[in-house]
N, C-alpha and C positions, 0 to 999 in steps of 0.2 A: 562131442568128439572125444575119442580116447587115444592117448599116445601110449604105444607099447613097443619096446625094442626098436625105437627110432622110426616107427611107422605111425601114420595117422589113420584112424578108423572112424568113420562117421556112422553112428547108430541111429536108425530111423524108427518107424512105428513098429509096434508088435504085430506079427503076422500069424502067430499060433502059440498055444500054450498046452503043455502036456503034464504028465505026472512029475517029471524031473525038473521042469523049468519052463521058461518062456523063450520064444524064438523071435528075433527082430530082423527086419530088413536093414541092410547097411551098405556101405561102400568103403573101399580102402584105396589109398593113393599109392600107385606103383609108378614112379617116375612122374610123367606129366599126365597120365591117364587115371581115370577112376574106374574101378572094377566093382561090380555088384557082388554082394555076399550075404550070407545069413549068419547071424551070431546067436548062439544059445547061452542064456544065463541060467546056470544050474542052481536050483534052490536046495540048500542043505537040508537033509531029512533028519529031524530031531537034533540038530546042532545049530549053533550060531555061525554066522559068516566068519567070525574071528577064529572059531575052533577049526573050521575047514581050512 
């Protein structure tokens, strides 16, 4: 689970990977309902995560 700007996001399994990063299946909580989403984690190219 990830909390961001007061919202909760549930990150699931990886569904794809490309040159720039990985895509994960997930859900977010809007009110009392869960909505499906895809979340992409971008991998920094030739930099550390701290530098990005």
